[in-house]
C-alpha positions in Angstrom: -9.9 -57.5 -5.9 -7.9 -58.2 -2.7 -10.0 -57.9 0.5 -8.6 -54.5 1.0 -10.3 -53.5 -2.3 -13.2 -55.5 -1.6 -13.8 -53.3 2.0 -13.0 -50.0 0.1 -15.7 -50.7 -2.1 -18.0 -51.6 1.1 -17.4 -48.3 2.8 -17.5 -46.1 0.1 -20.9 -47.4 -0.8 -21.7 -47.2 3.1 -20.7 -43.3 2.9 -22.6 -42.7 -0.7 -25.5 -44.5 0.8 -25.3 -42.2 4.6 -24.8 -39.2 2.5 -27.9 -39.6 0.5 -30.1 -40.1 3.0 -28.5 -37.1 5.2 -29.0 -35.1 1.7 -32.8 -36.1 1.5 -33.3 -35.7 5.3 -31.6 -32.1 4.8 -33.8 -31.1 1.7 -37.5 -32.2 3.5 -36.2 -30.7 6.9 -35.9 -27.3 4.5 -39.0 -27.6 3.1 -40.6 -28.0 6.3 -38.9 -25.0 8.1 -39.7 -23.1 5.1 -42.9 -23.8 4.9 -44.2 -23.2 8.8 -41.8 -19.8 8.6 -43.6 -18.8 5.6 -47.2 -20.1 7.6 -46.0 -18.3 11.2 -45.1 -14.8 8.8 -48.1 -14.8 6.6 -46.0 -14.1 3.8 -45.6 -15.9 0.3 -42.0 -17.9 -0.8 -41.9 -15.0 -3.8 -42.0 -12.0 -1.2 -39.0 -13.4 0.1 -37.4 -14.4 -3.1 -37.3 -10.5 -3.6 -35.1 -9.9 -1.5 -32.3 -12.9 -3.0 -30.3 -10.4 -4.9 -29.7 -8.6 -1.4 -28.8 -11.7 0.6 -26.6 -12.7 -2.2 -24.5 -9.8 -2.2 -24.2 -9.3 1.4 -23.1 -13.2 1.3 -20.5 -12.2 -1.3 -19.3 -9.2 0.6 -18.2 -11.7 3.5 -15.8 -12.9 1.3 -16.1 -16.5 2.2 -13.6 -18.1 -1.0 -16.0 -21.4 -1.4 -19.2 -19.5 -1.9 -17.9 -16.5 -4.5 -18.2 -18.7 -7.9 -22.0 -19.8 -6.6 -22.9 -16.4 -5.7 -22.0 -14.8 -8.5 -23.5 -17.0 -10.7 -26.8 -16.6 -8.7 -26.3 -12.9 -9.0 -25.9 -13.2 -12.5 -28.9 -15.3 -13.1 -30.9 -12.7 -10.9 -29.9 -10.0 -12.9 -30.4 -11.4 -16.3 -34.0 -12.5 -15.3 -34.8 -9.0 -14.0 -34.1 -7.0 -17.5 
C-alpha cells in the first residue's frame, strides 16, 4: 500500500464515519420532530399513516425519477396490506 492508498483509506473511513453520525442525527431529529408534531396536534401516528397512500401517490405524480421505484414499492405494500 503506497502513501496515496493509505490516504484514500483514511479519507474513506472518515467519510463513512461522518455519514453514519449524520444519518443517526437525522433519524433522531426526525423522531423528535414527529413526536412534537403529534403532541401539538393531539393526533396519533396511526391517524397520519392513514394518509400514506395519498401522499405516496401525490409524490409519484410529481415525477421525480429517483423516487419512482421506492414509491411504487411502498404503494404496492400498502395496497397488499389493506386487502
